[in-house]
C-alpha positions as CSV (number, residue, x, y, z in Angstrom):
1,M,-29.9,-14.2,-24.6
2,T,-26.6,-14.6,-22.8
3,K,-23.6,-16.6,-24.0
4,T,-24.4,-19.4,-21.6
5,D,-27.9,-19.7,-22.9
6,K,-26.7,-20.4,-26.4
7,P,-26.2,-23.9,-27.7
8,L,-22.7,-25.3,-28.5
9,V,-21.8,-25.1,-32.2
10,S,-19.3,-27.5,-33.6
11,I,-17.1,-25.9,-36.3
12,I,-15.7,-28.7,-38.5
13,V,-12.6,-28.3,-40.7
14,C,-11.9,-31.2,-43.0
15,C,-8.5,-30.8,-44.6
16,Y,-6.2,-32.5,-47.0
17,N,-2.8,-31.1,-48.2
18,R,-3.7,-27.5,-47.9
19,E,-1.1,-26.3,-45.4
20,H,-0.3,-23.3,-47.5
21,L,-3.9,-22.0,-47.2
22,L,-5.0,-23.5,-43.9
23,S,-3.5,-21.0,-41.5
24,K,-5.7,-18.2,-42.8
25,T,-8.7,-20.4,-42.7
26,M,-8.0,-21.3,-39.1
27,E,-7.5,-17.6,-38.2
28,S,-11.0,-16.8,-39.5
29,V,-12.4,-19.7,-37.5
30,F,-10.8,-18.5,-34.3
31,A,-12.2,-15.0,-35.0
32,Q,-15.8,-16.0,-34.8
33,N,-17.8,-13.7,-32.4
34,Y,-20.3,-16.5,-31.5
35,S,-19.8,-18.5,-28.3
36,P,-19.7,-21.3,-27.3
37,V,-18.0,-23.2,-30.1
38,E,-15.7,-26.2,-30.4
39,I,-13.3,-26.6,-33.3
40,I,-12.8,-30.0,-34.8
41,V,-10.1,-30.6,-37.4
42,L,-10.1,-33.9,-39.2
43,D,-7.1,-34.5,-41.4
44,D,-7.8,-36.9,-44.3
45,G,-4.2,-38.3,-44.5
46,S,-2.3,-35.1,-45.5
47,T,1.3,-35.6,-46.6
48,D,2.4,-32.0,-46.2
49,G,3.0,-30.0,-43.0
50,T,-0.7,-29.9,-41.9
51,S,-0.1,-32.1,-38.9
52,D,2.7,-29.8,-37.5
53,L,0.6,-26.7,-38.2
54,M,-2.4,-28.2,-36.3
55,K,-0.2,-29.2,-33.3
56,G,0.8,-25.6,-32.9
57,Y,-2.8,-24.6,-32.1
58,G,-2.7,-26.8,-28.9
59,N,-6.0,-27.2,-27.0
60,R,-7.7,-24.5,-29.1
61,I,-8.8,-27.3,-31.4
62,R,-9.6,-31.0,-31.3
63,Y,-7.3,-32.4,-34.0
64,Y,-7.7,-35.9,-35.5
65,R,-6.0,-37.7,-38.3
66,Q,-7.1,-40.7,-40.5
67,D,-5.9,-42.5,-43.6
68,N,-7.2,-41.0,-46.8
69,Q,-10.8,-42.0,-47.3
70,G,-12.3,-39.2,-49.4
71,I,-14.4,-36.2,-48.5
72,A,-17.8,-37.9,-47.8
73,V,-16.3,-40.4,-45.3
74,T,-14.3,-37.6,-43.7
75,R,-17.2,-35.3,-43.2
76,T,-19.3,-38.1,-41.7
77,N,-16.5,-39.1,-39.3
78,A,-16.0,-35.5,-38.2
79,C,-19.7,-35.1,-37.5
80,L,-19.6,-38.3,-35.4
81,L,-17.0,-36.5,-33.2
82,A,-19.1,-33.4,-32.8
83,R,-20.6,-32.6,-29.4
84,G,-22.5,-29.5,-30.5
85,E,-26.2,-29.1,-31.1
86,Y,-25.4,-27.4,-34.4
87,I,-22.7,-28.1,-36.9
88,A,-21.0,-25.7,-39.3
89,F,-18.4,-26.9,-41.9
90,Q,-15.4,-24.8,-42.9
91,D,-13.5,-25.9,-46.0
92,D,-9.7,-25.8,-45.6
93,D,-9.2,-23.1,-48.2
94,D,-12.1,-20.7,-47.6
95,I,-12.5,-17.9,-45.1
96,M,-15.3,-17.2,-42.5
97,P,-16.4,-13.7,-41.8
98,P,-16.3,-13.1,-38.0
99,D,-20.1,-13.1,-37.8
100,R,-20.9,-16.2,-39.9
101,I,-22.1,-18.4,-37.0
102,T,-23.9,-15.5,-35.3
103,I,-25.8,-14.6,-38.5
104,L,-26.9,-18.2,-39.2
105,Y,-27.7,-19.1,-35.6
106,H,-30.0,-16.0,-35.2
107,A,-31.8,-17.1,-38.4
108,I,-32.3,-20.7,-37.3
109,F,-33.3,-19.6,-33.8
110,Q,-35.9,-17.3,-35.4
111,Y,-37.3,-20.3,-37.3
112,P,-37.1,-23.3,-35.0
113,D,-38.7,-25.6,-37.6
114,A,-35.9,-25.0,-40.1
115,V,-33.4,-27.9,-40.5
116,F,-30.6,-25.6,-41.5
117,A,-29.8,-21.9,-42.2
118,V,-27.9,-20.9,-45.4
119,G,-26.3,-17.6,-46.5
120,D,-24.5,-16.2,-49.5
121,W,-20.9,-16.2,-50.4
122,L,-18.3,-14.0,-52.2
123,M,-15.8,-15.5,-54.6
124,M,-12.1,-15.2,-54.1
125,D,-9.4,-15.8,-56.6
126,E,-6.4,-18.0,-55.8
127,D,-4.6,-15.0,-54.3
128,G,-7.5,-14.3,-51.9
129,N,-8.8,-11.2,-53.8
130,L,-12.6,-10.9,-53.7
131,T,-14.1,-11.1,-57.1
132,E,-17.9,-11.5,-57.3
133,N,-21.1,-12.6,-55.6
134,R,-21.8,-16.3,-56.3
135,Y,-25.5,-15.8,-55.5
136,L,-27.7,-12.8,-55.0
137,P,-31.1,-12.6,-53.1
138,E,-34.0,-13.4,-55.4
139,N,-36.0,-10.2,-54.8
140,S,-33.5,-7.5,-53.9
141,S,-29.8,-7.1,-53.6
142,K,-30.4,-5.0,-50.5
143,A,-32.5,-7.5,-48.7
144,T,-31.0,-8.9,-45.5
145,T,-34.0,-10.4,-43.7
146,P,-34.1,-14.2,-43.2
147,V,-36.7,-16.0,-45.4
148,L,-38.3,-19.4,-44.5
149,L,-38.4,-21.6,-47.6
150,K,-40.9,-24.4,-47.2
151,N,-39.8,-26.2,-50.4
152,G,-36.1,-26.2,-49.6
153,Y,-35.6,-29.3,-51.7
154,E,-36.4,-27.5,-54.9
155,A,-34.5,-24.4,-53.8
156,V,-31.4,-26.5,-53.2
157,L,-31.6,-28.6,-56.4
158,W,-32.5,-25.7,-58.8
159,P,-30.3,-24.1,-57.2
160,K,-31.9,-21.0,-55.9
161,V,-29.9,-20.9,-52.7
162,P,-26.2,-21.7,-52.3
163,A,-26.5,-24.6,-49.9
164,A,-22.9,-25.7,-49.3
165,P,-20.7,-26.7,-46.4
166,H,-19.2,-23.3,-46.1
167,T,-22.5,-21.4,-46.1
168,T,-24.7,-23.4,-43.7
169,L,-25.5,-24.1,-40.1
170,F,-27.5,-27.3,-39.6
171,R,-29.0,-29.2,-36.7
172,K,-26.9,-32.2,-35.7
173,D,-29.9,-34.4,-35.0
174,C,-31.1,-33.8,-38.5
175,G,-27.8,-35.1,-39.9
176,E,-28.2,-38.2,-37.8
177,K,-31.7,-38.8,-39.2
178,I,-30.4,-39.0,-42.8
179,N,-27.3,-41.0,-41.8
180,W,-24.9,-38.3,-42.7
181,F,-23.1,-38.3,-46.1
182,D,-23.5,-40.8,-49.0
183,T,-20.1,-42.3,-49.5
184,Q,-20.7,-43.2,-53.1
185,Y,-19.7,-39.5,-53.8
186,K,-16.0,-39.8,-53.0
187,Y,-14.8,-36.7,-54.7
188,A,-17.7,-34.4,-55.4
189,S,-21.5,-33.8,-55.0
190,E,-21.6,-35.3,-51.5
191,D,-22.5,-31.9,-50.1
192,K,-25.3,-31.2,-52.6
193,D,-26.8,-34.6,-51.9
194,F,-26.5,-34.1,-48.1
195,F,-28.3,-30.7,-48.1
196,A,-30.9,-31.9,-50.6
197,R,-31.7,-34.9,-48.3
198,L,-31.8,-32.6,-45.3
199,C,-34.5,-30.6,-47.0
200,R,-36.8,-33.7,-47.0
201,L,-37.0,-33.3,-43.2
202,G,-38.5,-29.8,-43.2
203,P,-38.1,-26.1,-44.3
204,I,-34.9,-24.2,-44.5
205,V,-34.1,-20.6,-43.7
206,Y,-32.2,-18.5,-46.3
207,V,-30.3,-15.4,-45.1
208,P,-29.3,-13.0,-47.9
209,R,-26.0,-12.0,-46.3
210,I,-22.4,-12.9,-47.0
211,V,-21.3,-15.7,-44.6
212,S,-18.3,-17.1,-46.5
213,Y,-15.5,-16.1,-48.8
214,Y,-15.1,-19.0,-51.3
215,R,-11.9,-19.7,-53.1
216,R,-12.2,-20.8,-56.7
217,G,-11.1,-24.4,-57.4
218,H,-7.4,-24.9,-57.8
219,S,-7.4,-28.1,-59.9
220,S,-7.0,-27.8,-63.6
221,M,-6.6,-31.6,-64.1
222,T,-9.1,-32.7,-66.8
223,N,-9.3,-36.3,-65.5
224,R,-10.4,-34.9,-62.1
225,K,-13.0,-32.8,-63.8
226,I,-14.4,-35.8,-65.6
227,V,-14.7,-37.6,-62.3
228,T,-16.4,-34.6,-60.8
229,D,-18.9,-34.4,-63.7
230,C,-19.7,-38.1,-63.4
231,H,-20.4,-37.6,-59.7
232,S,-22.7,-34.7,-60.5
233,I,-24.6,-36.7,-63.1
234,T,-25.0,-39.5,-60.5
235,F,-26.3,-37.0,-58.0
236,F,-28.8,-35.5,-60.5
237,L,-29.9,-39.0,-61.6
238,N,-30.5,-40.2,-58.0
239,H,-32.7,-37.2,-57.3
240,L,-34.4,-37.3,-60.7
241,N,-35.6,-40.8,-59.9
242,S,-37.1,-39.6,-56.7
243,I,-39.3,-37.0,-58.4
244,H,-42.7,-38.5,-59.3
245,E,-44.0,-35.5,-61.2
246,K,-42.2,-36.1,-64.5
247,D,-43.6,-32.9,-66.0
248,S,-42.5,-30.7,-63.1
249,R,-40.1,-27.8,-63.8
250,L,-37.6,-29.3,-61.3
251,Y,-37.6,-32.6,-63.2
252,K,-36.9,-30.8,-66.5
253,R,-34.3,-28.7,-64.8
254,L,-32.4,-31.8,-63.6
255,Q,-32.6,-33.3,-67.1
256,F,-31.1,-30.1,-68.5
257,R,-28.2,-30.2,-65.9
258,I,-27.5,-33.9,-66.8
259,L,-27.4,-32.9,-70.5
260,S,-25.0,-30.1,-69.7
261,Q,-22.6,-32.4,-67.8
262,L,-22.8,-35.0,-70.6
263,K,-21.8,-32.4,-73.1
264,R,-18.8,-31.4,-71.0
265,I,-17.7,-35.0,-70.8
266,A,-18.1,-35.4,-74.6
267,L,-15.8,-32.4,-75.1
268,Y,-13.1,-33.8,-72.8
269,R,-13.3,-37.2,-74.5
270,S,-12.9,-35.5,-77.9
271,N,-9.6,-34.1,-76.7
272,G,-8.3,-37.6,-75.9
273,F,-9.4,-38.0,-72.2
274,A,-11.0,-41.3,-71.3
275,L,-13.6,-42.1,-68.6
276,P,-11.9,-43.2,-65.4
277,D,-11.9,-47.0,-64.6
278,S,-14.2,-46.3,-61.6
279,V,-17.0,-45.2,-64.0
280,P,-19.3,-48.1,-65.0
281,S,-19.2,-49.0,-68.7
282,D,-22.9,-48.4,-69.1
283,F,-22.8,-45.0,-67.3
284,L,-23.2,-42.8,-70.3
285,T,-26.0,-45.0,-71.8
286,N,-28.0,-45.0,-68.5
287,S,-27.5,-41.2,-68.2
288,L,-28.7,-40.6,-71.8
289,A,-31.7,-42.8,-71.1
290,S,-32.9,-40.3,-68.5
291,L,-33.3,-37.6,-71.0
292,T,-36.0,-36.7,-73.5
293,L,-35.7,-37.7,-77.1
294,M,-35.0,-34.1,-78.1
295,D,-32.3,-33.9,-75.5
296,R,-30.7,-37.1,-76.8
297,I,-30.7,-35.7,-80.3
298,H,-29.2,-32.4,-79.0
299,Y,-26.4,-34.4,-77.3
300,W,-25.8,-36.5,-80.5
301,L,-25.5,-33.3,-82.7
302,Y,-23.2,-31.7,-80.2
303,R,-20.9,-34.7,-80.0
304,T,-20.8,-35.5,-83.7
305,L,-21.1,-32.0,-85.3
306,T,-20.7,-29.1,-82.9
307,I,-17.4,-30.2,-81.3
308,R,-16.0,-31.0,-84.8
309,I,-16.9,-27.6,-86.2
310,K,-15.4,-25.9,-83.1
311,K,-12.1,-27.7,-83.7
312,I,-12.1,-26.8,-87.4
313,I,-12.7,-23.1,-86.6
314,K,-10.0,-23.2,-83.9
315,N,-7.5,-24.8,-86.3
316,K,-8.2,-22.2,-89.0
317,R,-7.8,-19.4,-86.4
318,D,-4.5,-20.8,-85.2
319,C,-3.3,-21.1,-88.8
320,F,-4.3,-17.5,-89.5
321,H,-2.5,-16.3,-86.4
322,N,0.7,-18.2,-87.3
323,D,0.6,-16.8,-90.9
324,I,0.5,-13.2,-89.5
325,Y,3.3,-13.7,-87.0
């Protein structure tokens, strides 16, 4: 297959106030060995020097800017600008290996029924040093052959494959069929929901090769973490309600993940952090109602006893440390 035979791939970079990281991200996008591509950058109202940086790339990119609307709206708006048959996202702080698009395109070309191809990633720390594999192939760490997964929905929700914007290549027409991203997820989980819904359209192909270098999250703001956890619970609840087999292992898995997120929120609240105003007053009650009786008891014991015991132990340890020094 010659370059002219290959379909156009739209590489989309959605950015917001990441000027200090964005130049390295863009260098990795320009270094892709697949052709033809178009590069679309949609700036979600950055207030740093992102605009000036993008203008320096000239006609190598299609640069657009909008008022801040959140990641779900931004991803959707960028997709509507795409001219390619396939779309690949690149987050503004991550790095693409030069063969990311090539690897994923060959996989989806091999399996024409697949709605998207997904590969693995390596973690980076804040300084860009590689740290660890986020995911490993299920059967062998040496496997590199693409695998068609007919039940991609379970594979994504479990999760058995790392379906994320920076690890995937998907068919644009499939994104159109599900009406792109759900805007109720303003800050988080919009990507998990998008790829889970894509899986309803058909199988996916998993490639056990590294296609992204993923930078660990930078935010340490607890209030932002609470919002993220609430979005995650909403995501799990929405998909929990769509599963009819209440005894299935996926249903129980989602219940477990809801419980885990609720425990994290309980810990934050015990340290004086409140739920954001944007979270409905009955959110926790409705979330708990989705769990089994044993899970609700587990949550109550954690909130009333475990957290308190942990604090007592921590205080005694701190006192002991102060007495020594």
